[in-house]
C-alpha positions in Angstrom: 48.2 60.3 12.7 49.4 56.3 11.6 49.6 55.1 8.1 46.5 53.8 6.3 46.3 50.9 4.6 45.8 49.5 1.3 45.4 46.2 -0.4 46.8 45.9 -3.6 46.0 42.7 -5.5 46.8 41.9 -9.3 43.6 41.2 -11.4 43.7 41.0 -15.6 40.2 39.8 -16.2 36.8 41.2 -14.8 35.8 37.6 -12.7 33.4 37.7 -10.1 34.8 35.1 -7.8 38.4 36.1 -8.8 37.6 39.9 -7.5 35.6 38.1 -4.9 38.4 36.2 -3.4 40.2 40.2 -3.6 37.7 41.7 -1.5 37.8 38.9 1.3 41.5 39.0 1.4 41.7 42.6 1.2 39.0 43.2 4.0 40.9 40.6 6.3 44.1 43.0 5.5 42.4 46.3 6.6 40.7 44.8 9.5 37.3 45.2 8.1 34.1 43.4 8.6 30.9 43.1 5.9 27.8 44.2 7.2 25.2 42.0 8.3 21.5 42.7 7.7 22.4 46.1 7.2 21.2 48.7 4.5 24.1 49.7 2.4 25.0 51.8 -0.3 27.2 51.1 -3.3 28.4 53.8 -5.1 29.8 53.0 -8.5 31.4 55.7 -10.9 28.5 56.1 -13.3 29.4 59.6 -15.3 27.6 58.9 -18.9 25.7 56.4 -21.0 28.6 54.3 -22.2 28.5 50.3 -22.6 31.2 48.5 -20.2 33.7 48.1 -22.5 33.9 51.8 -23.2 35.5 51.5 -19.1 33.9 55.3 -18.6 31.9 53.5 -15.4 32.7 51.0 -13.1 32.6 47.5 -14.2 29.4 46.0 -13.4 31.2 42.7 -12.8 33.2 44.6 -10.0 29.4 45.7 -8.3 28.4 42.7 -9.0 31.4 40.6 -7.3 30.6 43.2 -4.0 26.8 42.6 -4.3 26.6 38.9 -4.0 29.5 38.8 -1.0 26.5 41.7 0.6 23.7 39.6 -0.7 25.3 36.7 1.5 25.2 38.5 4.7 21.6 39.3 4.1 22.7 42.8 3.6 19.5 45.7 1.9 21.6 47.0 -1.1 21.2 50.0 -2.9 22.7 51.0 -5.8 22.6 54.9 -6.9 24.8 57.5 -8.6 23.9 61.0 -10.6 25.8 61.4 -14.2 27.0 64.0 -15.9 24.4 64.9 -18.0 21.0 65.8 -16.4 18.1 63.6 -16.3 20.6 61.0 -18.0 21.0 58.6 -15.1 18.6 56.5 -16.0 19.6 55.7 -19.4 23.5 55.7 -18.1 22.8 52.8 -15.8 21.0 51.0 -18.2 23.3 51.5 -20.5 26.5 50.8 -18.4 24.5 47.1 -17.7 24.8 48.2 -14.0 21.0 48.5 -14.1 20.9 44.3 -15.3 22.2 43.0 -11.8 18.6 44.0 -10.4 17.2 41.5 -12.7 20.7 38.8 -11.8 20.1 39.1 -8.3 17.2 40.2 -7.6 16.6 41.9 -3.8 18.8 44.7 -4.9 17.6 48.5 -6.0 19.6 50.3 -8.8 17.9 53.7 -8.9 19.0 57.4 -9.9 20.7 59.2 -6.3 18.5 62.7 -7.9 15.0 60.7 -7.2 15.9 60.4 -3.3 14.3 62.8 -1.2 17.4 66.0 -0.6 18.2 67.2 2.9 20.4 70.6 3.5 23.7 68.9 5.2 26.2 72.1 6.7 29.7 72.8 7.8 31.0 76.0 8.7 34.7 74.9 8.4 33.8 74.9 4.6 35.4 77.4 2.4 32.5 75.9 -0.5 30.0 74.1 0.8 29.2 75.6 4.1 25.4 74.4 2.9 25.0 71.4 0.9 21.9 69.7 -0.6 22.3 65.7 -0.5 20.2 62.8 -1.0 18.8 61.5 2.2 19.9 58.4 1.2 22.8 58.9 2.5 21.0 58.8 5.8 19.0 56.1 5.5 21.8 53.8 5.1 24.0 51.9 7.5 27.2 52.3 5.2 28.4 53.3 2.1 31.4 51.0 0.0 32.3 53.5 -2.8 33.4 51.7 -6.4 35.3 54.2 -8.2 37.0 53.7 -11.9 40.6 54.3 -12.3 40.4 57.3 -15.1 42.6 60.0 -15.5 40.9 63.9 -15.3 41.6 67.1 -17.1 41.1 69.4 -13.8 42.2 67.0 -11.7 44.2 64.5 -12.9 43.3 61.7 -11.1 39.5 60.5 -10.7 39.6 57.7 -8.4 38.3 57.2 -4.6 37.8 60.8 -3.5 36.4 62.0 -6.5 34.2 59.4 -6.8 31.8 60.8 -4.3 30.7 64.1 -7.0 27.9 61.9 -7.7 26.5 61.9 -4.8 25.2 65.7 -5.9 22.4 65.2 -7.2 21.4 66.8 -10.9 22.5 70.3 -11.8 23.6 70.8 -8.3 26.9 69.5 -9.5 27.6 72.3 -12.7 26.4 74.6 -9.9 30.0 73.5 -7.9 31.7 73.8 -10.6 30.8 77.4 -11.0 31.3 77.8 -7.9 35.0 76.2 -7.8 36.3 76.9 -11.6 40.0 76.5 -10.8 41.6 73.6 -10.7 42.9 74.2 -6.5 39.5 75.2 -5.8 37.1 71.9 -7.2 39.7 69.8 -5.5 39.2 71.8 -2.3 35.5 71.6 -2.7 35.9 67.6 -3.6 37.5 67.0 -0.4 35.2 69.2 1.5 32.6 66.7 -0.1 34.4 63.8 0.8 34.9 65.4 4.4 30.9 65.2 4.8 30.4 61.6 3.7 33.5 60.2 5.0 31.8 59.0 8.5 29.3 56.6 6.7 32.0 55.0 4.2 32.5 51.8 5.4 35.7 51.3 2.7 36.4 52.1 -0.8 37.5 49.9 -3.8 38.8 51.0 -7.1 38.5 49.0 -10.4 41.3 49.1 -12.0 41.4 46.1 -14.2 41.0 48.4 -17.2 41.9 52.4 -16.7 40.6 55.5 -18.8 43.6 57.0 -19.6 44.7 60.7 -21.8 41.7 63.1 -21.9 39.7 61.9 -19.3 37.1 60.9 -17.8 34.8 60.8 -20.7 34.9 60.0 -24.3 38.1 61.8 -24.6 39.8 59.2 -22.9 41.3 55.7 -24.0 41.2 52.4 -22.3 44.3 51.6 -20.8 44.7 47.8 -19.1 46.3 48.6 -15.6 45.8 45.4 -14.2 44.8 45.2 -10.1 42.2 46.3 -8.1 42.9 48.1 -4.8 40.9 48.3 -1.1 41.0 50.6 1.6 39.2 52.5 4.6 40.7 55.5 3.3 39.9 57.3 -0.2 43.0 59.2 0.2 45.5 56.4 0.8 44.1 54.7 -1.4 44.1 57.7 -4.3 47.7 57.8 -3.1 48.2 54.0 -3.9 46.7 54.3 -7.3 49.0 57.0 -8.1 52.0 55.0 -7.1 50.7 52.1 -9.8 50.5 54.6 -12.6 53.5 56.2 -11.7 52.2 59.5 -10.8 53.5 62.0 -8.3 50.7 62.0 -5.5 51.4 65.5 -4.8 50.7 66.6 -8.2 46.8 65.5 -7.6 45.3 68.3 -5.5 42.9 66.1 -3.8 45.6 64.4 -2.2 47.6 67.3 -1.2 44.2 69.2 0.0 43.0 66.0 2.0 46.5 66.0 3.5 46.7 69.5 4.5 43.2 69.7 6.2 44.2 66.5 8.1 42.2 63.6 6.9 45.2 61.6 6.1 48.5 61.7 7.3 50.4 61.1 3.7 52.1 57.7 4.3 50.2 54.5 3.4 51.0 50.8 4.2 49.7 48.1 1.3 50.5 44.8 1.3 52.6 44.2 -1.7 54.4 46.9 -4.4 52.6 46.6 -7.9 55.3 47.9 -10.9 54.1 51.0 -12.1 52.1 50.8 -15.3 52.1 53.6 -18.0 49.0 55.5 -17.6 48.7 59.3 -19.2 47.3 61.9 -17.4 46.2 65.6 -18.8 49.3 67.4 -18.1 48.8 71.3 -17.4 50.8 74.0 -18.6 53.2 75.9 -16.6 51.7 79.2 -16.1 48.1 77.6 -16.2 47.3 77.4 -12.3 49.2 81.4 -11.6 47.2 82.5 -14.4 44.1 81.5 -14.2 42.5 84.8 -12.6 44.7 86.8 -13.7 45.1 86.4 -17.8 41.8 85.4 -19.5 42.4 82.1 -21.6 45.6 82.6 -21.7 47.6 79.1 -22.0 44.5 77.0 -21.2 43.5 74.1 -23.2 39.6 75.7 -24.7 37.2 73.1 -26.0 36.2 72.9 -29.5 33.6 71.0 -31.8 34.2 68.5 -34.2 32.1 68.8 -36.5 32.5 65.3 -38.3 31.8 63.5 -35.7 29.2 65.8 -33.6 25.7 65.2 -33.8 23.8 68.8 -32.2 22.1 66.6 -29.7 23.0 70.0 -27.4 24.4 67.9 -24.4 27.4 70.2 -24.0 25.0 73.3 -23.7 22.9 71.7 -21.6 25.9 70.9 -19.1 27.5 74.0 -19.1 28.1 75.7 -15.8 28.8 78.9 -17.4 26.1 79.0 -20.0 28.9 80.1 -21.9 27.5 77.5 -25.1 24.9 78.2 -27.3 23.8 76.0 -30.0 24.0 77.7 -34.4 23.8 74.2 -35.6 27.1 73.3 -34.1 28.0 74.8 -30.8 29.3 77.9 -30.8 31.6 78.8 -26.9 31.8 82.4 -25.8 35.2 82.2 -24.0 35.0 85.2 -22.2 32.2 83.3 -20.1 33.9 79.8 -20.2 35.4 78.8 -16.5 37.3 76.2 -18.4 35.4 73.4 -16.5 35.9 70.7 -19.4 32.1 69.4 -18.4 31.3 69.5 -22.3 34.5 67.5 -23.2 33.7 65.4 -20.4 30.4 64.6 -21.2 30.1 64.6 -24.5 28.2 61.3 -25.7 29.9 61.8 -29.1 33.5 62.6 -28.1 32.9 65.2 -30.5 34.8 68.3 -28.3 38.7 68.4 -28.5 41.0 70.6 -26.4 42.8 72.6 -28.0 45.7 75.6 -27.3 43.4 79.0 -27.9 45.6 79.6 -31.5 44.3 76.5 -32.6 40.8 76.4 -31.0 38.9 77.3 -34.2 36.1 74.5 -35.6 37.4 71.3 -37.0 
C-alpha cells in the first residue's frame, strides 16, 4: 500500500481568504479537484450548542471558506451533522453560527442530519455495525467533504478525521452505539467500521486545527488551545496520523488509527509537504490497568463521572444522553456505577461543564 498524502500548513487566524488559499494549494498537492455542478455534503463537527470561541465545534470560518470555493464551481451544498444531545442539533447549528452561513452565502442548505430519511446499510464483515441506519443524504450527494475539529477525547484520545463521522449516525443511534461498544477499543472499532462504510463517498478531509480543544475533551471539560495549522488529506486515517505528529502524540496510542491500519484502510506511512513543529497538547491518559480490567473488575481504576453541584443547572441532559440509563435526577444527577459503561457521554455533552471525572475514591459529589 502506497503512502497517503497529507497537506499541512500553518494557520493562526480564522480568515476566509487565508484558509481558501490553503485549500487550493492543498488540493493541488493531493491531486484532488473540487467538484463542479455537483451536490456536496459538508460534514463539520457540531458536538453541542456552543459559540465558536469555545472551540467545541468546527469554526464557521473554516466551513465558509470551503463553501465559497464550492459555490464558485456551481455546486449545491448541504451542511449537516447530528449533535450529541437528543433533539439539540438545530440549536447547536444556531449557537455555533454555522446556521448563519445560509443567510450569508445564500444557496446552501443547513440541516440536522437526523431530519433526513434513513436507510439500512449492511456489511457482514463488521463486528458491530453489520447493519446500521444512516441518512439517505449520504446516497443523494455526489461526494462528502469531512471538516472535523482537532480535539482530545476521553475514550479515543483524539477526535479528528475518523471520529467525526460518528455524527452521521442520527439522534439516539449514537447512544445505542456506545452501549453496543462500551470500551475504548470496542468503540474505536465501531468508528473504523463506520468510516469504512462512508469512505467511498469522501472526497477529502480538512481539519480545523487553528485552535483545538485539549485536556478533558471533546466537550465543555476541554480547554481551547492555539495549535495553528490546517491539514487536508483524501484519507482520514492519514489525516489523524498527521495530527498526532503536530500535537506530539504517538499514533499507535490512538485506537482508531491502529485499528484502521489493521483493517487495511491505511499503511501507517504518510507523506507530507512539510513538517510542523509539535505543539504541547494534553490528551486524557488511561490508567495502566484500565484496558485489561475493563470487563473483569467493575469500576476499578476508571475515572467516574460525578456532579459539580455549584455548576449544575439541573437540566437533565446527562440523564437523557446516558446510553446505559444509569443516571437519575434527584435534584442533582445520581449515577448507578454498577450500570455505568464509562462512555463519558454525560461529561461530553453537559452544557454547563458541571460533571467532573474522578477516581472511585474521590467520586463523591462536589
